[in-house]
C-alpha positions as CSV (number, residue, x, y, z in Angstrom):
1,M,0.0,0.0,0.0
2,R,2.8,2.4,0.8
3,D,4.4,1.9,-2.6
4,F,1.1,2.8,-4.2
5,V,0.8,6.0,-2.3
6,D,4.4,7.0,-3.0
7,G,3.9,6.2,-6.7
8,T,0.7,8.2,-6.8
9,A,2.3,11.2,-5.1
10,F,5.3,11.0,-7.5
11,N,3.0,10.9,-10.5
12,N,1.0,13.8,-9.2
13,E,4.1,15.9,-8.7
14,Q,5.4,15.0,-12.2
15,G,2.0,16.1,-13.6
16,N,2.2,19.4,-11.7
17,R,5.7,20.0,-13.1
18,A,4.6,19.3,-16.6
19,R,1.6,21.7,-16.3
20,K,4.0,24.4,-15.0
21,L,6.3,23.8,-18.0
22,F,3.4,24.2,-20.5
23,A,2.1,27.2,-18.7
24,A,5.6,28.8,-19.2
25,V,5.3,28.1,-22.9
26,V,1.9,29.9,-22.9
27,L,3.5,32.9,-21.2
28,A,6.3,32.9,-23.7
29,A,3.8,32.8,-26.6
30,L,2.0,35.8,-25.0
31,D,5.3,37.7,-24.7
32,D,6.1,36.9,-28.3
33,A,2.7,38.2,-29.4
34,I,3.1,41.4,-27.4
35,A,6.5,41.9,-29.1
36,D,4.9,41.4,-32.5
37,D,2.1,43.8,-31.6
38,K,4.7,46.5,-30.7
39,K,6.8,45.8,-33.8
40,Y,4.2,45.0,-36.5
41,G,0.8,45.8,-34.9
42,N,-0.6,42.2,-35.3
43,G,-0.1,40.7,-31.9
44,P,-3.7,39.8,-31.0
45,E,-4.2,38.1,-34.4
46,Q,-0.9,36.2,-33.9
47,I,-1.9,34.8,-30.5
48,A,-5.4,34.0,-31.8
49,R,-4.0,32.1,-34.7
50,W,-1.6,30.2,-32.4
51,A,-4.3,29.4,-29.8
52,R,-6.6,28.1,-32.5
53,S,-3.9,26.0,-34.1
54,R,-3.5,22.3,-33.3
55,D,-0.2,22.9,-31.5
56,G,-1.6,25.9,-29.5
57,R,-4.7,23.9,-28.4
58,E,-2.5,21.1,-27.3
59,V,-0.2,23.4,-25.3
60,L,-3.1,25.1,-23.7
61,T,-4.7,21.8,-22.7
62,C,-1.4,20.5,-21.3
63,A,-1.1,23.7,-19.3
64,G,-4.5,23.0,-17.8
65,I,-6.3,25.7,-19.8
66,D,-9.5,24.8,-21.8
67,P,-8.8,26.0,-25.3
68,N,-12.2,27.5,-26.0
69,E,-13.1,30.7,-27.8
70,R,-13.5,32.6,-24.6
71,V,-9.9,31.8,-23.7
72,V,-8.7,32.9,-27.1
73,E,-10.6,36.2,-26.7
74,G,-9.0,36.7,-23.3
75,L,-5.5,36.0,-24.7
76,M,-6.2,38.5,-27.5
77,D,-7.3,41.1,-24.9
78,F,-4.2,40.5,-22.8
79,V,-1.9,41.0,-25.8
80,G,-3.9,44.1,-26.8
81,R,-3.1,45.7,-23.5
82,G,0.6,45.4,-24.2
83,V,1.7,44.6,-20.7
84,R,4.4,41.9,-20.6
85,T,3.6,38.8,-18.6
86,S,6.5,39.3,-16.1
87,V,5.1,42.8,-15.3
88,A,1.5,41.7,-15.3
89,L,2.3,38.9,-12.8
90,S,4.3,41.1,-10.5
91,R,3.1,42.2,-7.1
92,E,3.6,45.9,-7.9
93,E,1.4,45.7,-11.0
94,S,-1.3,43.9,-9.0
95,E,-1.2,46.5,-6.3
96,R,-1.3,49.3,-8.9
97,R,-4.3,47.7,-10.6
98,N,-6.1,47.2,-7.3
99,A,-5.5,50.9,-6.3
100,A,-6.8,52.1,-9.6
101,Q,-10.0,50.0,-9.2
102,A,-10.4,51.3,-5.6
103,E,-10.1,54.9,-6.9
104,A,-12.6,54.3,-9.7
105,A,-15.2,52.8,-7.3
């Protein structure tokens, strides 16, 4: 029984690591699309094309994200804002956003 529990815990941990790896690929794709948007002006279309492609759907699924049209629209919106993922995920940006929402309310 103990070997089964250890094996299950190991498999779960491996799955979590794989999900994080694919999530990093999604973040890299977002950063690439933001760079394309600043350089060529076609970032949202690029991320939408990628997310709707077979490879993009597979990467999103492996990252634990359901590759539906709502997700594609959210990715396009994120790229359209032009905020890089490292900045958007930082604590300072989160605090700034929350402060702006508090002022607006």
